C-alpha positions in Angstrom: 11.2 24.5 -34.2 7.5 25.4 -34.0 5.5 25.5 -30.7 3.9 22.0 -31.1 7.3 20.4 -31.7 8.8 22.2 -28.7 6.0 20.8 -26.5 6.5 17.3 -27.8 10.2 17.5 -27.2 9.8 18.8 -23.6 7.2 16.2 -22.8 9.4 13.3 -24.0 12.5 14.6 -22.4 11.8 13.1 -19.0 11.4 9.6 -20.5 14.7 9.8 -22.3 16.7 10.8 -19.3 18.1 8.2 -16.9 16.0 8.3 -13.8 17.6 7.5 -10.4 16.7 4.0 -9.1 14.2 4.0 -6.2 13.0 7.6 -6.9 9.3 7.9 -8.0 9.2 8.8 -11.7 6.8 11.6 -12.3 4.5 12.3 -15.2 2.5 15.5 -15.8 -1.2 16.2 -16.1 -0.4 19.5 -17.9 2.8 18.7 -19.8 2.3 21.7 -22.1 3.4 24.0 -19.2 6.8 22.4 -19.2 7.9 24.9 -21.9 8.0 27.5 -19.2 11.2 25.9 -18.0 12.9 27.7 -20.9 12.7 30.8 -18.8 15.3 29.4 -16.5 18.3 29.5 -18.9 17.0 33.0 -20.0 17.2 34.1 -16.4 20.6 32.7 -15.9 21.9 34.6 -19.0 20.2 37.7 -17.7 21.9 37.4 -14.4 25.3 36.9 -16.0 24.7 39.9 -18.2 23.8 42.0 -15.2 26.9 40.9 -13.3 29.1 41.9 -16.3 27.3 45.3 -16.6 27.8 45.9 -12.9 31.5 45.4 -13.2 31.8 47.8 -16.1 29.8 50.5 -14.2 31.8 50.0 -11.0 35.1 51.1 -12.6 33.7 54.6 -13.1 33.7 55.2 -9.4 36.8 56.3 -7.5 36.0 54.3 -4.3 38.4 51.4 -4.1 35.9 49.4 -2.0 33.4 49.5 -4.7 35.9 48.5 -7.3 37.0 45.5 -5.2 33.4 44.5 -4.6 32.8 44.7 -8.4 35.9 42.6 -9.0 34.5 39.8 -6.8 36.7 40.5 -3.7 33.8 41.6 -1.6 31.0 39.3 -0.5 32.2 36.6 -2.7 30.1 33.5 -3.0 27.5 35.0 -0.7 26.5 37.4 -3.4 25.4 34.6 -5.7 23.8 32.2 -3.2 20.4 34.1 -2.8 19.9 34.4 -6.6 20.8 30.7 -7.0 18.2 29.7 -4.3 15.6 31.9 -6.0 16.4 30.3 -9.3 15.9 26.8 -7.8 12.6 28.0 -6.2 11.3 29.3 -9.6 12.3 25.9 -11.2 10.2 24.0 -8.6 7.3 26.4 -9.0 7.3 26.0 -12.8 7.4 22.2 -12.5 4.5 22.4 -10.0 2.5 24.3 -12.6 2.7 21.3 -14.9 0.9 19.2 -12.2 3.4 16.3 -11.8 2.1 13.0 -10.5 4.1 10.0 -9.2 3.3 6.5 -7.9 4.0 6.7 -4.2 3.0 4.6 -1.1 0.4 6.4 0.9 -1.9 5.3 3.8 -5.0 3.7 2.3 -8.3 5.4 3.2 -10.5 2.8 1.7 -9.0 -0.4 3.0 -11.2 -3.2 4.3 -9.5 -6.2 6.0 -11.2 -9.5 6.7 -9.8 -11.5 9.6 -10.7 -15.2 8.9 -10.0 -17.0 12.1 -10.0 -20.7 12.8 -12.2 -21.8 15.7 -11.9 -25.6 15.0 -11.2 -28.1 17.8 -7.5 -28.2 16.7 -7.1 -24.7 18.0 -7.2 -25.9 21.6 -3.7 -27.4 21.1 -1.2 -26.0 23.6 1.9 -26.1 21.4 1.3 -22.3 21.3 0.8 -21.1 24.9 -1.7 -20.9 26.5 -3.3 -22.5 23.5 -3.6 -21.7 19.8 -7.1 -20.0 20.1 -6.2 -17.7 23.0 -2.9 -16.7 21.4 -4.8 -16.0 18.1 -7.4 -13.9 19.9 -4.8 -11.9 21.8 -2.7 -11.2 18.7 -5.8 -10.2 16.7 -6.9 -7.7 19.3 -3.3 -6.2 19.3 -3.5 -6.1 15.5 -6.7 -4.0 15.7 -5.0 -1.5 18.0 -2.1 -0.9 15.5 -4.4 -0.3 12.6 -5.4 3.3 11.6 -8.9 4.1 12.8 -10.2 4.6 9.2 -9.5 1.0 8.2 -12.6 -1.2 8.2 -12.2 -4.7 9.6 -14.6 -7.7 9.4 -14.3 -11.0 11.1 -15.1 -14.5 9.7 -15.0 -17.4 12.1 -14.7 -20.9 10.6 -14.7 -24.5 11.7 -16.9 -27.1 10.0 -18.6 -24.1 8.4 -17.8 -20.4 8.1 -19.9 -17.5 9.2 -19.5 -13.8 9.5 -18.9 -13.0 13.2 -18.8 -9.2 12.5 -19.4 -7.3 9.3 -16.7 -4.8 8.3 -16.8 -1.8 10.7 -14.7 0.9 12.2 -15.9 0.2 15.7 -13.0 -1.6 17.4 -15.1 -2.4 20.5 -17.5 -4.5 18.4 -14.6 -6.3 16.8 -13.1 -7.2 20.2 -16.5 -8.4 21.4 -16.8 -10.7 18.4 -13.3 -12.1 18.9 -14.1 -12.8 22.6 -17.2 -14.7 21.6 -15.4 -17.5 19.7 -16.5 -21.0 20.5 -14.6 -24.1 19.5 -16.4 -26.4 17.0 -15.6 -29.6 15.1 -13.9 -29.8 11.7 -12.1 -27.2 9.6 -13.3 -25.6 6.4 -10.5 -23.3 5.2 -11.9 -23.0 1.7 -15.3 -22.0 3.0 -13.6 -19.2 5.1 -12.1 -17.7 1.9 -15.4 -17.8 0.0 -17.4 -16.2 2.9 -14.7 -13.5 3.2 -15.0 -12.7 -0.5 -18.8 -12.6 -0.2 -18.4 -10.2 2.7 -16.1 -7.9 0.7 -18.3 -8.1 -2.5 -21.9 -8.4 -1.2 -23.4 -7.6 -4.6 -21.3 -10.0 -6.6 -23.5 -13.1 -5.9 -20.6 -15.1 -4.4 -21.9 -18.3 -2.8 -20.4 -21.5 -1.6 -22.4 -23.5 -4.0 -20.9 -21.6 -6.9 -17.7 -23.6 -6.5 -19.7 -26.8 -6.4 -21.6 -25.8 -9.6 -18.3 -25.0 -11.3 -16.9 -28.4 -10.4 -20.2 -30.1 -11.5 -20.0 -28.5 -14.9 -16.5 -29.7 -15.3 -17.6 -33.4 -14.9 -21.0 -33.1 -16.6 -24.6 -32.0 -15.7 -27.8 -34.1 -15.7 -30.3 -33.3 -18.4 -33.0 -32.2 -15.9 -30.7 -29.9 -14.0 -31.2 -26.2 -15.1 -28.1 -24.2 -16.0 -27.3 -21.9 -13.0 -27.5 -18.2 -13.5 -24.3 -16.3 -12.8 -23.5 -12.7 -13.0 -21.0 -11.7 -15.7 -17.5 -11.7 -14.2 -14.1 -10.7 -15.8 -11.0 -12.0 -13.9 -8.3 -9.5 -13.0 -4.6 -9.9 -12.2 -3.9 -11.6 -8.8 -3.2 -9.0 -6.1 -4.4 -6.1 -8.2 -7.3 -5.1 -5.9 -5.7 -2.8 -3.4 -8.8 -1.8 -1.4 -9.2 -5.0 0.5 -7.3 -8.0 1.8 -8.0 -11.2 3.7 -5.9 -12.5 6.6 -6.5 -16.1 7.4 -5.2 -17.6 10.6 -5.4 -21.3 10.9 -3.5 -24.5 11.4 -4.3 -25.2 7.8 -5.7 -28.7 8.1 -8.8 -28.7 6.0 -11.2 -31.6 6.7 -14.5 -30.5 5.1 -15.8 -27.9 2.7 -14.6 -26.6 -0.6 -11.1 -27.1 -1.7 -9.1 -24.1 -0.3 -7.1 -23.9 -3.6 -10.3 -23.5 -5.6 -11.4 -20.8 -3.2 -7.9 -19.1 -3.5 -8.4 -19.1 -7.3 -11.7 -17.3 -6.8 -9.9 -14.7 -4.7 -7.0 -14.4 -7.2 -9.5 -13.8 -10.0 -10.9 -10.8 -8.1 -7.4 -9.5 -7.3 -7.8 -10.0 -3.5 -4.7 -11.1 -1.6 -5.1 -13.8 1.0 -2.4 -13.6 3.6 -2.1 -16.8 5.5 -0.8 -17.2 9.0 0.1 -20.7 10.2 -0.2 -21.1 13.9 1.2 -24.1 15.8 4.0 -26.5 15.0 4.7 -28.8 12.1 5.1 -31.7 14.5 1.8 -30.9 16.2 0.4 -32.8 19.2 -2.4 -35.1 20.1 -5.5 -33.4 21.7 -8.7 -34.6 23.1 -12.1 -33.0 22.4 -15.6 -34.2 23.5 -14.5 -37.8 24.0 -12.3 -38.2 21.0 -8.6 -37.5 20.2 -6.7 -36.5 17.1 -3.3 -35.5 16.0 -3.2 -31.9 14.8 -0.3 -30.6 12.8 0.4 -27.4 10.8 -0.3 -27.8 7.1 2.2 -25.3 5.7 2.1 -26.5 2.1 -1.6 -25.6 1.7 -1.2 -22.2 3.4 1.8 -21.3 1.2 0.0 -22.4 -1.9 -3.0 -20.1 -1.0 -0.7 -17.1 -0.5 1.2 -17.8 -3.6 -1.9 -18.1 -5.8 -3.3 -14.8 -4.6 0.1 -12.9 -4.8 0.2 -12.6 -1.0 2.6 -14.0 1.6 2.6 -16.8 4.1 3.7 -16.2 7.7 4.7 -18.9 10.3 3.8 -18.2 13.9 5.2 -21.0 16.0 4.8 -19.1 19.3 2.6 -16.4 20.8 5.4 -13.9 20.4 5.9 -14.9 16.7 2.2 -14.4 16.2 2.2 -10.9 17.6 5.2 -10.0 15.4 3.4 -11.3 12.3 0.3 -9.2 13.0 2.5 -6.1 13.6 4.2 -6.6 10.3 0.9 -7.1 8.5 -0.6 -3.9 10.0 2.2 -1.9 8.6 2.1 -3.5 5.2 -1.7 -3.6 4.6 -2.3 0.1 5.4 0.0 1.4 2.7 -1.2 1.5 -0.8 0.8 2.6 -3.9 -1.2 5.0 -6.0 -0.7 7.7 -8.6 -0.8 11.0 -6.7 -0.3 14.6 -7.7 2.8 16.0 -6.0 2.5 19.6 -7.3 1.7 20.9 -3.8 5.0 19.4 -2.5 7.0 21.1 -5.2 5.2 24.3 -4.6 6.0 24.1 -0.9 9.6 23.4 -1.5 9.8 26.3 -4.0 8.2 28.7 -1.4 10.7 27.6 1.3 13.7 28.2 -1.1 12.3 31.7 -2.0 11.9 32.7 1.6 15.4 31.4 2.4 16.8 33.4 -0.5 15.1 36.6 0.6 16.2 36.0 4.3 19.8 35.5 3.4 19.9 38.6 1.2 18.4 40.7 3.9 20.8 39.3 6.5 24.0 39.8 4.4 23.2 42.9 2.2 20.2 44.6 3.8 18.1 44.2 0.7 15.8 41.5 -0.7 18.1 40.5 -3.6 
């Protein structure tokens, strides 16, 4: 077998072996260094040869203690443990030299989260104590405390329209101030909130609310005197594939104006952005009064579930203030972890160094020599 064939065989060996379920499967940046693992069986054979040679030499001495030690009746298994640990250390160090990488979950250091929060009149309903808006504000502020300090957060407030209450920032005090400034308004435009959140995440992408209107207009026809709108080239990606940002939308889900939330969800899905939806309130709802008029407000779970499903995210129901706090705690732990391909050679090298030190320490303790 020539050297090239040997490298190919060693490189493909890992893919042919059965890998334990749940354990990250490594690949190697420098797979050509895997041939160094052939030194391990050579060292094993060398150790066995030295042990046999030692027994042959021991019989030449008259000391009975030396003969018994050579026959294996002395230190016993302790004699072989330090060399075994050293062999394991060398194996890990040789694997580290091939620069293994594995897909593991790590805290994200480039995450941006947009909190899209409903400030429509229906949020004054008291089916969530003290009312939906205050419960949402308190839960959002607790959510900010649980996030790592290197995660940027932006806030979009929406009612009949949607606007950026705070651009993405690391300053938690500015975010809390923006949350405390919420004022209730009429109507609910959940679709607009998603579009404005996307425009905040991708400021150079040319995302506008009228883009959805133009797309719908082209689907039903365009007048002859209307110019063709200019759009930037865009290639859709798989839903949920964009791991550097996410949108969390908290609302009672009853859209009354604005773009269709499912059309807006498709826009997010095409950009790989997950839209986690949090439904606040009760399905039965209640009748509230606002500026001289009254209305029945209920939680529209079907729409919120459809938005989350379309964007490869999840829907959470928050029927009480305690439920809402639990939802945000769960989201803070999920959104700050990101699976990425990471080199793990340093971890193997560290484990190898620990085993080598342990081998030397046990040998010094038991036999008064390194090995």
